[in-house]
N, CA, C and O atoms as a GROMACS GRO file, in nm:
protein
  520
    1MET      N    1  -8.622  -1.633 -11.634
    1MET     CA    2  -8.494  -1.679 -11.588
    1MET      C    3  -8.498  -1.829 -11.557
    1MET      O    4  -8.406  -1.903 -11.594
    2PHE      N    5  -8.606  -1.874 -11.489
    2PHE     CA    6  -8.618  -2.016 -11.454
    2PHE      C    7  -8.620  -2.102 -11.580
    2PHE      O    8  -8.553  -2.205 -11.585
    3SER      N    9  -8.697  -2.061 -11.680
    3SER     CA   10  -8.707  -2.141 -11.802
    3SER      C   11  -8.574  -2.147 -11.877
    3SER      O   12  -8.547  -2.246 -11.945
    4GLU      N   13  -8.492  -2.045 -11.865
    4GLU     CA   14  -8.362  -2.044 -11.933
    4GLU      C   15  -8.263  -2.140 -11.869
    4GLU      O   16  -8.169  -2.184 -11.935
    5ILE      N   17  -8.284  -2.174 -11.744
    5ILE     CA   18  -8.195  -2.270 -11.677
    5ILE      C   19  -8.205  -2.406 -11.744
    5ILE      O   20  -8.108  -2.482 -11.746
    6LEU      N   21  -8.321  -2.436 -11.800
    6LEU     CA   22  -8.341  -2.565 -11.866
    6LEU      C   23  -8.248  -2.583 -11.984
    6LEU      O   24  -8.224  -2.696 -12.028
    7ILE      N   25  -8.194  -2.474 -12.037
    7ILE     CA   26  -8.103  -2.480 -12.152
    7ILE      C   27  -7.967  -2.539 -12.112
    7ILE      O   28  -7.901  -2.602 -12.194
    8ILE      N   29  -7.928  -2.518 -11.988
    8ILE     CA   30  -7.797  -2.565 -11.942
    8ILE      C   31  -7.795  -2.717 -11.948
    8ILE      O   32  -7.876  -2.783 -11.882
    9LYS      N   33  -7.705  -2.772 -12.024
    9LYS     CA   34  -7.698  -2.917 -12.043
    9LYS      C   35  -7.616  -2.983 -11.933
    9LYS      O   36  -7.519  -2.925 -11.882
   10GLY      N   37  -7.656  -3.102 -11.897
   10GLY     CA   38  -7.579  -3.178 -11.800
   10GLY      C   39  -7.610  -3.137 -11.657
   10GLY      O   40  -7.684  -3.042 -11.632
   11HIS      N   41  -7.554  -3.209 -11.568
   11HIS     CA   42  -7.574  -3.184 -11.426
   11HIS      C   43  -7.446  -3.122 -11.373
   11HIS      O   44  -7.347  -3.190 -11.346
   12ASN      N   45  -7.452  -2.993 -11.358
   12ASN     CA   46  -7.330  -2.925 -11.318
   12ASN      C   47  -7.357  -2.820 -11.213
   12ASN      O   48  -7.472  -2.787 -11.183
   13GLU      N   49  -7.250  -2.768 -11.159
   13GLU     CA   50  -7.259  -2.670 -11.052
   13GLU      C   51  -7.324  -2.540 -11.099
   13GLU      O   52  -7.389  -2.472 -11.020
   14LEU      N   53  -7.306  -2.505 -11.225
   14LEU     CA   54  -7.366  -2.383 -11.278
   14LEU      C   55  -7.518  -2.389 -11.269
   14LEU      O   56  -7.583  -2.288 -11.239
   15THR      N   57  -7.576  -2.504 -11.295
   15THR     CA   58  -7.721  -2.520 -11.286
   15THR      C   59  -7.768  -2.496 -11.143
   15THR      O   60  -7.867  -2.425 -11.121
   16ILE      N   61  -7.698  -2.554 -11.047
   16ILE     CA   62  -7.735  -2.536 -10.906
   16ILE      C   63  -7.727  -2.388 -10.868
   16ILE      O   64  -7.816  -2.336 -10.801
   17LEU      N   65  -7.622  -2.322 -10.910
   17LEU     CA   66  -7.605  -2.180 -10.881
   17LEU      C   67  -7.716  -2.097 -10.946
   17LEU      O   68  -7.768  -2.004 -10.884
   18ALA      N   69  -7.752  -2.130 -11.068
   18ALA     CA   70  -7.859  -2.058 -11.137
   18ALA      C   71  -7.993  -2.077 -11.066
   18ALA      O   72  -8.070  -1.981 -11.053
   19LEU      N   73  -8.021  -2.198 -11.020
   19LEU     CA   74  -8.145  -2.223 -10.947
   19LEU      C   75  -8.150  -2.141 -10.818
   19LEU      O   76  -8.254  -2.085 -10.784
   20PHE      N   77  -8.038  -2.135 -10.748
   20PHE     CA   78  -8.033  -2.053 -10.627
   20PHE      C   79  -8.052  -1.906 -10.660
   20PHE      O   80  -8.115  -1.834 -10.582
   21SER      N   81  -8.000  -1.860 -10.771
   21SER     CA   82  -8.017  -1.719 -10.810
   21SER      C   83  -8.164  -1.684 -10.826
   21SER      O   84  -8.208  -1.578 -10.782
   22VAL      N   85  -8.239  -1.773 -10.888
   22VAL     CA   86  -8.382  -1.749 -10.904
   22VAL      C   87  -8.450  -1.750 -10.768
   22VAL      O   88  -8.531  -1.662 -10.738
   23LEU      N   89  -8.419  -1.849 -10.686
   23LEU     CA   90  -8.478  -1.858 -10.552
   23LEU      C   91  -8.450  -1.731 -10.471
   23LEU      O   92  -8.540  -1.675 -10.408
   24GLU      N   93  -8.327  -1.686 -10.473
   24GLU     CA   94  -8.289  -1.565 -10.400
   24GLU      C   95  -8.363  -1.443 -10.453
   24GLU      O   96  -8.404  -1.357 -10.375
   25SER      N   97  -8.380  -1.435 -10.584
   25SER     CA   98  -8.448  -1.318 -10.641
   25SER      C   99  -8.596  -1.313 -10.603
   25SER      O  100  -8.655  -1.205 -10.596
   26VAL      N  101  -8.655  -1.428 -10.577
   26VAL     CA  102  -8.796  -1.434 -10.540
   26VAL      C  103  -8.818  -1.407 -10.392
   26VAL      O  104  -8.912  -1.336 -10.355
   27LEU      N  105  -8.732  -1.461 -10.306
   27LEU     CA  106  -8.760  -1.459 -10.162
   27LEU      C  107  -8.675  -1.365 -10.077
   27LEU      O  108  -8.714  -1.334  -9.964
   28THR      N  109  -8.563  -1.319 -10.127
   28THR     CA  110  -8.472  -1.249 -10.036
   28THR      C  111  -8.447  -1.103 -10.074
   28THR      O  112  -8.469  -1.062 -10.188
   29HIS      N  113  -8.400  -1.029  -9.976
   29HIS     CA  114  -8.358  -0.890  -9.995
   29HIS      C  115  -8.212  -0.879  -9.952
   29HIS      O  116  -8.156  -0.974  -9.896
   30ASN      N  117  -8.152  -0.766  -9.978
   30ASN     CA  118  -8.014  -0.743  -9.938
   30ASN      C  119  -8.005  -0.751  -9.785
   30ASN      O  120  -8.079  -0.680  -9.717
   31PRO      N  121  -7.918  -0.834  -9.730
   31PRO     CA  122  -7.911  -0.851  -9.583
   31PRO      C  123  -7.885  -0.719  -9.511
   31PRO      O  124  -7.809  -0.633  -9.557
   32ARG      N  125  -7.951  -0.705  -9.395
   32ARG     CA  126  -7.938  -0.583  -9.315
   32ARG      C  127  -7.862  -0.607  -9.186
   32ARG      O  128  -7.866  -0.524  -9.095
   33GLY      N  129  -7.793  -0.717  -9.176
   33GLY     CA  130  -7.718  -0.749  -9.054
   33GLY      C  131  -7.687  -0.896  -9.048
   33GLY      O  132  -7.728  -0.972  -9.136
   34GLU      N  133  -7.614  -0.938  -8.946
   34GLU     CA  134  -7.570  -1.077  -8.940
   34GLU      C  135  -7.685  -1.176  -8.922
   34GLU      O  136  -7.673  -1.292  -8.961
   35PHE      N  137  -7.797  -1.133  -8.864
   35PHE     CA  138  -7.910  -1.222  -8.844
   35PHE      C  139  -8.009  -1.214  -8.961
   35PHE      O  140  -8.121  -1.265  -8.952
   36ASP      N  141  -7.967  -1.152  -9.068
   36ASP     CA  142  -8.052  -1.133  -9.185
   36ASP      C  143  -7.984  -1.187  -9.310
   36ASP      O  144  -8.009  -1.140  -9.421
   37SER      N  145  -7.897  -1.286  -9.293
   37SER     CA  146  -7.821  -1.340  -9.406
   37SER      C  147  -7.915  -1.401  -9.510
   37SER      O  148  -8.030  -1.434  -9.480
   38ILE      N  149  -7.866  -1.414  -9.631
   38ILE     CA  150  -7.945  -1.476  -9.738
   38ILE      C  151  -7.984  -1.618  -9.699
   38ILE      O  152  -8.099  -1.658  -9.717
   39GLY      N  153  -7.890  -1.694  -9.646
   39GLY     CA  154  -7.920  -1.832  -9.604
   39GLY      C  155  -8.029  -1.836  -9.499
   39GLY      O  156  -8.119  -1.921  -9.507
   40HIS      N  157  -8.023  -1.748  -9.401
   40HIS     CA  158  -8.126  -1.742  -9.296
   40HIS      C  159  -8.261  -1.704  -9.356
   40HIS      O  160  -8.364  -1.762  -9.322
   41GLN      N  161  -8.261  -1.606  -9.446
   41GLN     CA  162  -8.386  -1.565  -9.511
   41GLN      C  163  -8.449  -1.682  -9.588
   41GLN      O  164  -8.570  -1.704  -9.580
   42ILE      N  165  -8.368  -1.755  -9.662
   42ILE     CA  166  -8.420  -1.868  -9.740
   42ILE      C  167  -8.483  -1.971  -9.647
   42ILE      O  168  -8.596  -2.014  -9.669
   43ARG      N  169  -8.410  -2.010  -9.542
   43ARG     CA  170  -8.461  -2.112  -9.450
   43ARG      C  171  -8.592  -2.068  -9.384
   43ARG      O  172  -8.688  -2.144  -9.380
   44THR      N  173  -8.594  -1.947  -9.332
   44THR     CA  174  -8.713  -1.904  -9.258
   44THR      C  175  -8.832  -1.875  -9.349
   44THR      O  176  -8.946  -1.905  -9.312
   45LYS      N  177  -8.807  -1.819  -9.464
   45LYS     CA  178  -8.918  -1.785  -9.553
   45LYS      C  179  -8.978  -1.908  -9.619
   45LYS      O  180  -9.100  -1.915  -9.637
   46ILE      N  181  -8.896  -2.005  -9.656
   46ILE     CA  182  -8.950  -2.128  -9.711
   46ILE      C  183  -9.031  -2.201  -9.605
   46ILE      O  184  -9.138  -2.254  -9.634
   47ALA      N  185  -8.981  -2.205  -9.482
   47ALA     CA  186  -9.055  -2.270  -9.372
   47ALA      C  187  -9.188  -2.199  -9.349
   47ALA      O  188  -9.291  -2.265  -9.330
   48LEU      N  189  -9.188  -2.067  -9.349
   48LEU     CA  190  -9.311  -1.991  -9.328
   48LEU      C  191  -9.412  -2.019  -9.438
   48LEU      O  192  -9.529  -2.045  -9.410
   49VAL      N  193  -9.368  -2.013  -9.562
   49VAL     CA  194  -9.458  -2.039  -9.674
   49VAL      C  195  -9.512  -2.183  -9.667
   49VAL      O  196  -9.630  -2.206  -9.690
   50ALA      N  197  -9.425  -2.278  -9.635
   50ALA     CA  198  -9.468  -2.418  -9.626
   50ALA      C  199  -9.570  -2.438  -9.515
   50ALA      O  200  -9.663  -2.517  -9.530
   51ASN      N  201  -9.555  -2.367  -9.404
   51ASN     CA  202  -9.648  -2.380  -9.292
   51ASN      C  203  -9.780  -2.310  -9.316
   51ASN      O  204  -9.880  -2.343  -9.251
   52ARG      N  205  -9.784  -2.216  -9.407
   52ARG     CA  206  -9.904  -2.137  -9.432
   52ARG      C  207  -9.972  -2.170  -9.565
   52ARG      O  208 -10.066  -2.101  -9.606
   53SER      N  209  -9.926  -2.273  -9.632
   53SER     CA  210  -9.982  -2.303  -9.764
   53SER      C  211  -9.977  -2.453  -9.790
   53SER      O  212  -9.940  -2.533  -9.703
   54ASP      N  213 -10.015  -2.489  -9.910
   54ASP     CA  214 -10.007  -2.629  -9.952
   54ASP      C  215  -9.878  -2.654 -10.031
   54ASP      O  216  -9.872  -2.746 -10.113
   55LEU      N  217  -9.776  -2.573 -10.004
   55LEU     CA  218  -9.647  -2.587 -10.071
   55LEU      C  219  -9.593  -2.728 -10.047
   55LEU      O  220  -9.575  -2.770  -9.933
   56GLU      N  221  -9.567  -2.798 -10.156
   56GLU     CA  222  -9.519  -2.935 -10.144
   56GLU      C  223  -9.375  -2.944 -10.192
   56GLU      O  224  -9.346  -2.939 -10.311
   57ILE      N  225  -9.286  -2.957 -10.095
   57ILE     CA  226  -9.146  -2.980 -10.124
   57ILE      C  227  -9.112  -3.114 -10.062
   57ILE      O  228  -9.128  -3.134  -9.942
   58ASP      N  229  -9.065  -3.207 -10.144
   58ASP     CA  230  -9.036  -3.343 -10.099
   58ASP      C  231  -8.893  -3.354 -10.048
   58ASP      O  232  -8.798  -3.362 -10.126
   59TYR      N  233  -8.880  -3.353  -9.918
   59TYR     CA  234  -8.748  -3.363  -9.854
   59TYR      C  235  -8.706  -3.508  -9.832
   59TYR      O  236  -8.594  -3.533  -9.786
   60SER      N  237  -8.791  -3.604  -9.863
   60SER     CA  238  -8.764  -3.745  -9.832
   60SER      C  239  -8.640  -3.798  -9.902
   60SER      O  240  -8.581  -3.896  -9.857
   61VAL      N  241  -8.599  -3.736 -10.012
   61VAL     CA  242  -8.479  -3.781 -10.083
   61VAL      C  243  -8.354  -3.765  -9.997
   61VAL      O  244  -8.250  -3.824 -10.027
   62PHE      N  245  -8.365  -3.685  -9.892
   62PHE     CA  246  -8.252  -3.663  -9.801
   62PHE      C  247  -8.270  -3.740  -9.670
   62PHE      O  248  -8.208  -3.706  -9.569
   63GLY      N  249  -8.354  -3.842  -9.672
   63GLY     CA  250  -8.375  -3.923  -9.552
   63GLY      C  251  -8.453  -3.847  -9.447
   63GLY      O  252  -8.548  -3.774  -9.478
   64SER      N  253  -8.412  -3.863  -9.323
   64SER     CA  254  -8.485  -3.802  -9.211
   64SER      C  255  -8.427  -3.666  -9.170
   64SER      O  256  -8.463  -3.612  -9.065
   65THR      N  257  -8.340  -3.611  -9.251
   65THR     CA  258  -8.278  -3.482  -9.221
   65THR      C  259  -8.384  -3.372  -9.225
   65THR      O  260  -8.468  -3.369  -9.315
   66SER      N  261  -8.380  -3.282  -9.128
   66SER     CA  262  -8.479  -3.174  -9.120
   66SER      C  263  -8.466  -3.079  -9.240
   66SER      O  264  -8.358  -3.064  -9.297
   67SER      N  265  -8.576  -3.016  -9.275
   67SER     CA  266  -8.575  -2.921  -9.387
   67SER      C  267  -8.481  -2.804  -9.358
   67SER      O  268  -8.414  -2.755  -9.449
   68ASP      N  269  -8.474  -2.760  -9.233
   68ASP     CA  270  -8.384  -2.651  -9.197
   68ASP      C  271  -8.238  -2.689  -9.225
   68ASP      O  272  -8.162  -2.610  -9.281
   69THR      N  273  -8.200  -2.810  -9.185
   69THR     CA  274  -8.064  -2.858  -9.209
   69THR      C  275  -8.036  -2.873  -9.358
   69THR      O  276  -7.928  -2.839  -9.405
   70ILE      N  277  -8.134  -2.923  -9.431
   70ILE     CA  278  -8.117  -2.940  -9.576
   70ILE      C  279  -8.089  -2.804  -9.641
   70ILE      O  280  -7.997  -2.793  -9.721
   71TRP      N  281  -8.168  -2.702  -9.607
   71TRP     CA  282  -8.146  -2.570  -9.667
   71TRP      C  283  -8.014  -2.509  -9.623
   71TRP      O  284  -7.950  -2.439  -9.701
   72LYS      N  285  -7.971  -2.536  -9.500
   72LYS     CA  286  -7.839  -2.489  -9.456
   72LYS      C  287  -7.730  -2.552  -9.543
   72LYS      O  288  -7.640  -2.483  -9.590
   73LYS      N  289  -7.740  -2.684  -9.563
   73LYS     CA  290  -7.639  -2.754  -9.644
   73LYS      C  291  -7.645  -2.710  -9.789
   73LYS      O  292  -7.541  -2.692  -9.853
   74LEU      N  293  -7.765  -2.692  -9.842
   74LEU     CA  294  -7.779  -2.645  -9.980
   74LEU      C  295  -7.717  -2.506  -9.996
   74LEU      O  296  -7.650  -2.479 -10.096
   75TYR      N  297  -7.739  -2.419  -9.898
   75TYR     CA  298  -7.681  -2.286  -9.908
   75TYR      C  299  -7.529  -2.291  -9.893
   75TYR      O  300  -7.458  -2.214  -9.957
   76ASP      N  301  -7.479  -2.380  -9.809
   76ASP     CA  302  -7.334  -2.400  -9.799
   76ASP      C  303  -7.277  -2.443  -9.934
   76ASP      O  304  -7.172  -2.395  -9.978
   77LEU      N  305  -7.348  -2.536 -10.001
   77LEU     CA  306  -7.307  -2.581 -10.133
   77LEU      C  307  -7.308  -2.465 -10.232
   77LEU      O  308  -7.212  -2.446 -10.307
   78ARG      N  309  -7.414  -2.388 -10.232
   78ARG     CA  310  -7.425  -2.272 -10.321
   78ARG      C  311  -7.308  -2.176 -10.299
   78ARG      O  312  -7.251  -2.124 -10.395
   79SER      N  313  -7.272  -2.153 -10.173
   79SER     CA  314  -7.162  -2.062 -10.142
   79SER      C  315  -7.029  -2.117 -10.192
   79SER      O  316  -6.947  -2.041 -10.246
   80LYS      N  317  -7.007  -2.246 -10.176
   80LYS     CA  318  -6.884  -2.308 -10.227
   80LYS      C  319  -6.873  -2.290 -10.378
   80LYS      O  320  -6.768  -2.254 -10.430
   81ILE      N  321  -6.983  -2.314 -10.447
   81ILE     CA  322  -6.984  -2.300 -10.593
   81ILE      C  323  -6.959  -2.154 -10.631
   81ILE      O  324  -6.875  -2.125 -10.716
   82ALA      N  325  -7.033  -2.062 -10.569
   82ALA     CA  326  -7.023  -1.920 -10.604
   82ALA      C  327  -6.885  -1.863 -10.578
   82ALA      O  328  -6.840  -1.773 -10.649
   83HIS      N  329  -6.817  -1.915 -10.477
   83HIS     CA  330  -6.686  -1.861 -10.441
   83HIS      C  331  -6.570  -1.944 -10.496
   83HIS      O  332  -6.454  -1.919 -10.462
   84GLY      N  333  -6.602  -2.042 -10.580
   84GLY     CA  334  -6.498  -2.119 -10.647
   84GLY      C  335  -6.427  -2.220 -10.560
   84GLY      O  336  -6.317  -2.265 -10.594
   85SER      N  337  -6.488  -2.258 -10.449
   85SER     CA  338  -6.427  -2.360 -10.362
   85SER      C  339  -6.454  -2.499 -10.419
   85SER      O  340  -6.548  -2.519 -10.495
   86GLU      N  341  -6.372  -2.593 -10.380
   86GLU     CA  342  -6.392  -2.731 -10.424
   86GLU      C  343  -6.517  -2.787 -10.356
   86GLU      O  344  -6.539  -2.768 -10.237
   87VAL      N  345  -6.598  -2.855 -10.435
   87VAL     CA  346  -6.722  -2.914 -10.384
   87VAL      C  347  -6.700  -3.063 -10.365
   87VAL      O  348  -6.657  -3.134 -10.457
   88SER      N  349  -6.732  -3.110 -10.246
   88SER     CA  350  -6.723  -3.253 -10.216
   88SER      C  351  -6.849  -3.292 -10.140
   88SER      O  352  -6.890  -3.225 -10.045
   89PHE      N  353  -6.909  -3.402 -10.182
   89PHE     CA  354  -7.030  -3.449 -10.117
   89PHE      C  355  -6.997  -3.552 -10.008
   89PHE      O  356  -7.076  -3.642  -9.979
   90SER      N  357  -6.881  -3.537  -9.951
   90SER     CA  358  -6.846  -3.614  -9.832
   90SER      C  359  -6.830  -3.512  -9.720
   90SER      O  360  -6.827  -3.392  -9.747
   91GLY      N  361  -6.819  -3.556  -9.601
   91GLY     CA  362  -6.806  -3.462  -9.490
   91GLY      C  363  -6.935  -3.386  -9.466
   91GLY      O  364  -7.042  -3.446  -9.465
   92PRO      N  365  -6.926  -3.254  -9.446
   92PRO     CA  366  -7.044  -3.175  -9.409
   92PRO      C  367  -7.159  -3.178  -9.510
   92PRO      O  368  -7.275  -3.162  -9.472
   93LEU      N  369  -7.129  -3.199  -9.638
   93LEU     CA  370  -7.235  -3.199  -9.740
   93LEU      C  371  -7.283  -3.339  -9.776
   93LEU      O  372  -7.359  -3.356  -9.872
   94GLN      N  373  -7.242  -3.437  -9.701
   94GLN     CA  374  -7.274  -3.577  -9.732
   94GLN      C  375  -7.424  -3.602  -9.742
   94GLN      O  376  -7.468  -3.683  -9.824
   95VAL      N  377  -7.503  -3.535  -9.660
   95VAL     CA  378  -7.648  -3.555  -9.660
   95VAL      C  379  -7.710  -3.522  -9.796
   95VAL      O  380  -7.817  -3.572  -9.830
   96LEU      N  381  -7.642  -3.438  -9.875
   96LEU     CA  382  -7.695  -3.398 -10.007
   96LEU      C  383  -7.669  -3.503 -10.115
   96LEU      O  384  -7.726  -3.494 -10.224
   97ASN      N  385  -7.587  -3.601 -10.087
   97ASN     CA  386  -7.555  -3.713 -10.175
   97ASN      C  387  -7.470  -3.676 -10.296
   97ASN      O  388  -7.352  -3.711 -10.301
   98ASP      N  389  -7.528  -3.606 -10.394
   98ASP     CA  390  -7.453  -3.570 -10.515
   98ASP      C  391  -7.521  -3.455 -10.588
   98ASP      O  392  -7.633  -3.415 -10.555
   99ALA      N  393  -7.452  -3.402 -10.688
   99ALA     CA  394  -7.502  -3.285 -10.761
   99ALA      C  395  -7.631  -3.316 -10.836
   99ALA      O  396  -7.718  -3.229 -10.847
  100TYR      N  397  -7.645  -3.437 -10.888
  100TYR     CA  398  -7.766  -3.473 -10.962
  100TYR      C  399  -7.889  -3.466 -10.871
  100TYR      O  400  -7.991  -3.410 -10.909
  101LEU      N  401  -7.878  -3.522 -10.751
  101LEU     CA  402  -7.990  -3.519 -10.657
  101LEU      C  403  -8.022  -3.376 -10.615
  101LEU      O  404  -8.139  -3.338 -10.606
  102VAL      N  405  -7.920  -3.296 -10.591
  102VAL     CA  406  -7.940  -3.156 -10.553
  102VAL      C  407  -8.010  -3.081 -10.666
  102VAL      O  408  -8.104  -3.005 -10.641
  103GLU      N  409  -7.965  -3.103 -10.788
  103GLU     CA  410  -8.026  -3.034 -10.902
  103GLU      C  411  -8.174  -3.073 -10.916
  103GLU      O  412  -8.259  -2.985 -10.934
  104LYS      N  413  -8.204  -3.201 -10.906
  104LYS     CA  414  -8.344  -3.246 -10.915
  104LYS      C  415  -8.428  -3.185 -10.804
  104LYS      O  416  -8.539  -3.136 -10.828
  105PHE      N  417  -8.376  -3.188 -10.682
  105PHE     CA  418  -8.448  -3.132 -10.568
  105PHE      C  419  -8.471  -2.982 -10.587
  105PHE      O  420  -8.582  -2.933 -10.566
  106MET      N  421  -8.368  -2.910 -10.627
  106MET     CA  422  -8.379  -2.766 -10.644
  106MET      C  423  -8.480  -2.729 -10.753
  106MET      O  424  -8.557  -2.634 -10.736
  107PHE      N  425  -8.481  -2.803 -10.864
  107PHE     CA  426  -8.581  -2.779 -10.969
  107PHE      C  427  -8.721  -2.796 -10.912
  107PHE      O  428  -8.808  -2.711 -10.933
  108SER      N  429  -8.743  -2.905 -10.840
  108SER     CA  430  -8.874  -2.934 -10.784
  108SER      C  431  -8.915  -2.830 -10.680
  108SER      O  432  -9.028  -2.781 -10.683
  109ALA      N  433  -8.825  -2.798 -10.588
  109ALA     CA  434  -8.856  -2.700 -10.483
  109ALA      C  435  -8.882  -2.563 -10.543
  109ALA      O  436  -8.978  -2.495 -10.505
  110LEU      N  437  -8.799  -2.522 -10.636
  110LEU     CA  438  -8.816  -2.390 -10.698
  110LEU      C  439  -8.946  -2.384 -10.778
  110LEU      O  440  -9.014  -2.282 -10.777
  111ARG      N  441  -8.979  -2.490 -10.846
  111ARG     CA  442  -9.105  -2.494 -10.921
  111ARG      C  443  -9.223  -2.474 -10.825
  111ARG      O  444  -9.315  -2.398 -10.855
  112ALA      N  445  -9.220  -2.541 -10.709
  112ALA     CA  446  -9.327  -2.527 -10.610
  112ALA      C  447  -9.334  -2.384 -10.556
  112ALA      O  448  -9.442  -2.329 -10.539
  113ILE      N  449  -9.219  -2.326 -10.529
  113ILE     CA  450  -9.214  -2.189 -10.476
  113ILE      C  451  -9.264  -2.089 -10.580
  113ILE      O  452  -9.334  -1.994 -10.546
  114LEU      N  453  -9.227  -2.109 -10.706
  114LEU     CA  454  -9.274  -2.019 -10.812
  114LEU      C  455  -9.425  -2.032 -10.832
  114LEU      O  456  -9.492  -1.932 -10.858
  115ARG      N  457  -9.478  -2.153 -10.821
  115ARG     CA  458  -9.624  -2.170 -10.830
  115ARG      C  459  -9.693  -2.093 -10.718
  115ARG      O  460  -9.794  -2.026 -10.740
  116PHE      N  461  -9.636  -2.104 -10.598
  116PHE     CA  462  -9.692  -2.031 -10.484
  116PHE      C  463  -9.685  -1.880 -10.511
  116PHE      O  464  -9.780  -1.808 -10.480
  117ALA      N  465  -9.575  -1.833 -10.566
  117ALA     CA  466  -9.559  -1.690 -10.595
  117ALA      C  467  -9.663  -1.640 -10.696
  117ALA      O  468  -9.708  -1.526 -10.689
  118VAL      N  469  -9.700  -1.726 -10.789
  118VAL     CA  470  -9.803  -1.689 -10.887
  118VAL      C  471  -9.940  -1.682 -10.818
  118VAL      O  472 -10.020  -1.594 -10.849
  119LYS      N  473  -9.967  -1.775 -10.727
  119LYS     CA  474 -10.095  -1.776 -10.655
  119LYS      C  475 -10.106  -1.662 -10.554
  119LYS      O  476 -10.214  -1.605 -10.535
  120GLU      N  477  -9.996  -1.629 -10.490
  120GLU     CA  478  -9.995  -1.530 -10.381
  120GLU      C  479  -9.888  -1.423 -10.404
  120GLU      O  480  -9.796  -1.409 -10.323
  121PRO      N  481  -9.898  -1.348 -10.513
  121PRO     CA  482  -9.791  -1.253 -10.545
  121PRO      C  483  -9.770  -1.144 -10.439
  121PRO      O  484  -9.656  -1.108 -10.410
  122GLN      N  485  -9.878  -1.094 -10.381
  122GLN     CA  486  -9.861  -0.989 -10.280
  122GLN      C  487  -9.792  -1.042 -10.155
  122GLN      O  488  -9.708  -0.974 -10.097
  123LEU      N  489  -9.828  -1.162 -10.114
  123LEU     CA  490  -9.764  -1.223  -9.997
  123LEU      C  491  -9.614  -1.241 -10.021
  123LEU      O  492  -9.533  -1.211  -9.933
  124VAL      N  493  -9.577  -1.289 -10.139
  124VAL     CA  494  -9.436  -1.310 -10.170
  124VAL      C  495  -9.363  -1.176 -10.177
  124VAL      O  496  -9.249  -1.165 -10.131
  125THR      N  497  -9.426  -1.074 -10.233
  125THR     CA  498  -9.367  -0.941 -10.236
  125THR      C  499  -9.344  -0.888 -10.095
  125THR      O  500  -9.238  -0.834 -10.064
  126ASP      N  501  -9.445  -0.904 -10.010
  126ASP     CA  502  -9.433  -0.859  -9.871
  126ASP      C  503  -9.326  -0.939  -9.796
  126ASP      O  504  -9.249  -0.883  -9.719
  127LEU      N  505  -9.324  -1.068  -9.820
  127LEU     CA  506  -9.228  -1.156  -9.754
  127LEU      C  507  -9.084  -1.122  -9.796
  127LEU      O  508  -8.993  -1.128  -9.714
  128LYS      N  509  -9.067  -1.089  -9.920
  128LYS     CA  510  -8.933  -1.053  -9.970
  128LYS      C  511  -8.876  -0.934  -9.894
  128LYS      O  512  -8.756  -0.927  -9.870
  129ALA      N  513  -8.962  -0.842  -9.856
  129ALA     CA  514  -8.918  -0.719  -9.790
  129ALA      C  515  -8.877  -0.739  -9.644
  129ALA      O  516  -8.804  -0.656  -9.589
  130VAL      N  517  -8.923  -0.846  -9.581
  130VAL     CA  518  -8.891  -0.866  -9.438
  130VAL      C  519  -8.781  -0.967  -9.417
  130VAL      O  520  -8.743  -0.994  -9.303
   0.00000   0.00000   0.00000
């Protein structure tokens, strides 16, 4: 699925949505309550993996914004795209700058997470379930 995303030409919202689909399929399960949302799972599981491994995700492109805030904003963007809302990189999503930067970041982050999943498949399987 990840390799097929490379076929999508240009920098568009569909690419961002596709990257999130892969990320969600690797790390998340169907939410079991309000404190188990997909966005919450992504933020906490990426933080856990990053703290327990050599996972290298470069957040510096977003300045000094915390990784938790970045993933919150990225998930907000994903939701806007998925639900057909207008996307604007001003206001609440300003920290993300533009779709090109988001796409580059998501490719890089997802590549790192997939590498980790190949190295530690059982851990990722177990993590997906919680």
